[in-house]
Structure formats: structure tokens, C-alpha cells
C-alpha positions as CSV (number, residue, x, y, z in Angstrom):
1,M,169.1,36.4,-91.3
2,N,167.6,35.5,-88.0
3,E,170.2,33.6,-85.9
4,S,167.6,32.9,-82.8
5,S,165.4,29.9,-83.9
6,K,167.7,26.3,-85.7
7,I,167.3,23.0,-86.1
8,T,169.2,20.4,-86.6
9,I,169.3,17.2,-88.4
10,G,171.6,14.4,-87.3
11,G,173.0,16.1,-84.6
12,Y,173.0,18.5,-81.6
13,D,174.8,21.8,-80.8
14,T,175.7,21.9,-77.3
15,E,177.7,25.2,-77.9
16,R,175.2,27.2,-79.3
17,F,172.4,26.2,-77.1
18,A,172.7,23.8,-74.4
19,K,173.3,25.8,-71.1
20,E,173.9,22.3,-69.0
21,N,174.8,19.3,-69.8
22,I,172.2,17.1,-71.8
23,T,170.3,14.6,-70.1
24,W,169.4,11.7,-71.8
25,H,166.0,9.6,-70.6
26,N,165.0,6.2,-71.6
27,L,162.1,5.9,-73.2
28,S,159.1,4.4,-71.4
29,S,157.1,3.0,-74.4
30,N,157.7,3.0,-77.9
31,F,154.3,4.7,-78.7
32,Y,155.2,8.2,-79.0
33,W,158.4,9.9,-77.2
34,S,157.0,8.7,-73.8
35,I,159.0,9.3,-70.0
36,T,158.4,8.4,-66.3
37,M,156.6,11.3,-64.8
38,Q,157.3,10.5,-60.8
39,N,155.6,13.7,-59.4
40,V,154.6,17.6,-59.9
41,S,155.2,19.9,-57.2
42,L,154.1,23.6,-56.9
43,N,157.0,25.8,-55.2
44,G,157.9,22.4,-53.7
45,E,154.7,21.4,-52.2
46,D,153.5,18.3,-54.0
47,V,150.3,18.5,-56.5
48,N,149.1,14.5,-55.4
49,I,148.6,13.7,-59.2
50,N,148.5,9.9,-60.4
51,T,149.6,10.4,-63.5
52,E,153.0,8.5,-64.7
53,K,153.2,9.0,-68.4
54,V,154.3,12.2,-70.0
55,I,155.2,12.4,-74.0
56,I,157.3,15.0,-75.3
57,D,155.7,16.9,-78.3
58,S,157.1,19.3,-80.3
59,G,153.6,19.6,-82.1
60,T,151.6,20.2,-79.2
61,S,151.7,24.3,-77.9
62,Y,150.7,24.0,-74.4
63,L,151.4,21.9,-71.7
64,L,148.3,19.2,-71.5
65,M,147.3,16.9,-69.1
66,P,144.2,14.8,-67.5
67,K,141.1,16.4,-66.5
68,K,141.7,14.7,-63.0
69,D,145.2,16.0,-62.3
70,F,144.1,19.5,-63.3
71,S,141.7,19.1,-61.2
72,V,143.7,18.4,-58.4
73,F,146.7,21.0,-59.9
74,S,144.2,24.5,-60.4
75,Q,143.3,23.6,-56.4
76,Y,146.5,25.3,-55.1
77,F,145.6,28.6,-57.3
78,D,142.1,28.1,-56.3
79,L,143.1,28.5,-52.7
80,H,145.4,31.8,-53.7
81,Y,143.6,33.7,-56.2
82,A,140.3,34.3,-57.8
83,C,140.0,31.7,-61.1
84,Y,137.6,30.3,-63.3
85,N,137.9,28.4,-66.7
86,D,136.8,31.5,-69.9
87,D,135.1,30.0,-73.1
88,F,136.8,33.9,-74.2
89,Y,140.0,31.6,-74.2
90,G,139.4,28.6,-75.6
91,G,138.2,27.3,-72.2
92,L,141.8,28.1,-70.6
93,F,142.0,28.2,-66.9
94,I,142.1,32.1,-65.8
95,C,143.2,33.5,-62.7
96,S,143.9,37.3,-61.3
97,C,146.9,38.7,-61.8
98,S,147.7,41.9,-60.3
99,D,151.4,42.8,-60.4
100,A,151.2,41.8,-57.3
101,Q,149.8,38.4,-57.6
102,Y,151.6,37.7,-60.1
103,A,154.6,37.9,-58.3
104,T,154.1,35.1,-55.9
105,Y,152.4,32.8,-58.6
106,P,154.7,29.4,-58.0
107,N,157.1,27.4,-59.9
108,I,156.0,24.4,-61.7
109,E,158.3,22.0,-61.0
110,I,157.9,18.0,-63.1
111,N,160.1,15.4,-61.6
112,M,160.7,12.9,-65.0
113,N,163.1,10.1,-64.5
114,N,164.0,11.7,-61.5
115,K,165.2,15.0,-63.2
116,I,163.5,18.2,-61.7
117,Y,162.2,20.2,-64.9
118,K,161.0,23.5,-63.3
119,L,158.9,26.2,-65.3
120,A,158.2,30.1,-64.1
121,P,155.3,31.7,-64.3
122,E,156.1,33.6,-67.6
123,N,156.6,30.1,-69.1
124,Y,153.5,28.9,-68.5
125,I,151.0,31.8,-68.1
126,E,149.8,34.5,-70.6
127,R,149.3,38.0,-69.1
128,E,146.7,39.8,-70.1
129,G,145.8,42.9,-68.5
130,A,145.0,41.8,-65.1
131,L,144.7,38.6,-65.9
132,C,146.4,35.8,-66.1
133,A,145.4,32.7,-68.5
134,F,147.3,29.6,-68.1
135,K,149.3,28.2,-71.0
136,I,147.7,24.4,-70.0
137,M,145.3,22.1,-71.4
138,T,143.1,19.6,-70.6
139,M,141.8,16.5,-72.1
140,D,140.7,12.8,-71.2
141,F,141.2,10.3,-73.5
142,T,139.0,7.2,-73.3
143,G,140.8,3.6,-73.3
144,Q,143.9,4.7,-72.6
145,Q,146.3,5.3,-69.8
146,A,146.6,8.7,-69.2
147,F,149.4,11.2,-69.5
148,W,150.6,14.5,-69.7
149,I,151.8,16.5,-73.0
150,M,154.5,18.2,-73.0
151,G,154.6,20.9,-75.7
152,L,156.1,24.1,-76.6
153,T,155.6,25.5,-72.8
154,F,158.0,23.0,-72.1
155,F,160.4,23.3,-75.3
156,H,160.9,27.3,-74.7
157,N,162.8,26.0,-71.9
158,Y,164.4,23.2,-72.3
159,Y,166.9,22.4,-75.2
160,T,165.1,19.0,-76.7
161,V,167.0,16.3,-78.5
162,F,165.2,13.1,-79.7
163,D,167.5,10.3,-80.7
164,H,166.2,6.7,-81.5
């Protein structure tokens, strides 16, 4: 039996999985599992985004952010690496990624309800030879407040409990 994955219904197992105390967040809305995001930074350098709503969603594979936020976010990488959007990879953002370059990729630090969650490059990048494909999607939803979605890219790093 494979013991690497487990789902628990009706509780959680801090002895087995949690590496630190669970941080509980109040929902900012009863619509989705949404919480408030204060800011995002790359290795401590603030990324000037305006979105405040984050949805925590186990049904989304990657991080998802509005196109306007991604435009600002990607400027950091455009300054340091040769980057482009690639239709072959489903429109994902691709940057040059030699071993030396990859070693300089920053952590993404997301401040949600005054708790900073860090994603290391190996969490948000898929390496393919000398290229880095970002596990970040962009989308705009018309008629709604802008939001980010923390998908499986986030879940791989943090023990997540949904309790309503």
C-alpha cells in the first residue's frame, strides 16, 4: 500500500503531515474558499499587484492570476531572463533556464491574511532542458472582482484543511 498520499474526511492528522502549526484563515467571502491577499513579493521585492482576493482550490492544477497581475509579475523575469509565451506549452510563460540561471530564480512569497507562504522555484517551474515553464495560468473573469487561485502548485507545499 502506498502511504505517500492520504485524504482524511472529518478531521486532520497533524502527527503525520503538518510540519508546523496549522494557520486558520477567516474566509473573506462565503462564495468559494476565498481569503485576503495583502501582497506578493519575489525574494523580498514587492510586486505591485492590486488583487486582494485569493481562492484556495484543489481542482485547479496551477496558480492562476489575472492577466494584469501576471503582466506586472512577469516583468521581474523579463528583466533577468529571456522569456516569452509559448503556444506549444498551452500559452505558458517560458524563460531561459540553464543550471546557473535556475539557481537565481526567486521564491514567490504570497502574504495571505498576514501569513507569508513561500513557493520555491521547483514548486512553480517545470524544467524542460534549458527552458523553464511556469506553472502559472492567466485569465480574466469579466464582471467579477479580480482574484488569484491557489491550485495544486500551492497544495504541494502546504497541508491544507477545509473546515466550514
